[in-house]
N, C-alpha and C positions, 0 to 999 in steps of 0.2 A: 495582546489580542488584536486581531485584524479589524480595522474599521475602514469600510469602502476600499478594500484591497491594499491598505497601507498598514504597516506594522508587522509584528511577528504573529505566526499562527498560534492559536491557543493550545496549551498542553491539556489533553483531555483527562477527566477523572475516570475511575473504574465504572461508575454509574453511567456517565455519558457514553463511554465505549460500549457498554452492554446495551443501552437503548439504541445507539446508532446501528449496531450490528443486528439487533432483533427487530426494531421498528422502522428505522430510517432507511437503511439500504435494502432495497426490495428484491433484488435478483441475486442468485448464487454468483454470477459474474462480478457484480459490484462488491459483494462481501469478500470474494476471493482477491480482487484487486487491492482493496484497502486492508485486508487481512495480511497480505504479503508486505505491504508498506509498514504495518504496525509490528508484525512479528519479526521482520528482518531489519527494520530501521532503514530501509532503502528509500530512495527518492521515487516519486511517482513516475518519472520518465524512465527510470531503470526497470520498474515493474511493468510498465507498458511495453517495453522493448523485449520482454521475455518471449521465448518460443516454447511450445509445448515440450520440446526435447530438452529444455533447460531444467525441467523438474523431473528428477528420477532418483531412485535409490535413497529416498528420504532426505534429499538435499535440493537446494535451488542454486543454480550457477548463474551468477551475474557476470556476463562476458566483459572483458577488458574494453571492448569497443563501445559498450553502452554505459559505462560508469563515468561519473564526472572526473575529469582529469585523465581518464583512460590510462591509469597507471598499472593496474593488475586485475586479473579475474578473481572474483570472490565466490567462495562456496559456503553456503549457510545451511545448517541442518534445519529440517522442518519440525517445529514443536507440535505436540498433539493437537492443540487448538487450531493451528493453521492447517494441519492435515485434514481435520474434519471439514473445514471450509473448502479446501481444494477437492475433497472427495465429493462434495455436492455439485461442483462445477466441472463439467466434462466437455471442454472445447474440442473442436475438430483439429487435426494436425495442422501445424503452422503457427501463426501468431497466437499467443496465449489469450490476448484480448483483442479480437478482430474488430475493425471499424465497420462503417457502412459499406455494403457491397458495391464495388465499382467506384467508390469515392476515396476511401482511405484503406490502407493495408491493415492498420491497427487503430485502436481507440486513441484519440488525441488527448493531450494534456488539457486542452480547453474543455473537451467533453467530460473528462474525469472530474474536473473542477465543478462543472455544472451538476453532475450526478451527486457529488458530495454536498454542494450548496442546497440542492433540493432535499436531500436526506436530512440535513441539519435543520432546515426549515420545518420539516415534518415533525421533528422531535423538540423543536424550540431551543436549539443551542446556537449561540452566535460566536463569531470570531474564529471559526475553524477554517483552515485551509488544507490543501493536500499535504503541505509540509508539517501539519500538526501531528500526523502519525509518526513521522521521523522524530520530531521533538519529544513526543510522548514516549516512544520506545527508548530513546537515549536517556531520558530522565528516569524511567523505570529501572533501566540497567544500573545507572549510577546509584539510585536509592537502594538497590538490592546489594550494593557493595561490590559490584563487578569493577575490577581495576580499570582506570581510565585508558591504559595502554591497550587492553583487550577491546574496549568500546571503540577506540580509534581504528 
């Protein structure tokens, strides 16, 4: 669990996830951003780099240039729960998560972290970081019996 920005991000329980997405995250944009992180197991910087054109035909394309290590492009199918979150959020063409007008092209990792910390404070959960969604997704996949090779 993270304490003052040190340590590993907490693995969230089903109850904490439900409360976070219903009571903590206030806007469709915020739910879509962290929903992508949870349902795809991607890093927050990979989600923030998405363009609206990267989501089509029931799949999300994480471009080689935005992934850690820049090894290969990944295409991830959109599960029904994430499809519902993305259906609520209708951004303008361009960056999927635009930043402040005239200041940044897209939402920054710093701002995403602040949004998440505020949401966690609202529901009373501690030790959560933007990486918690990735850790939670990978743990859930492993618990469901998905082979490690597939998870990798």
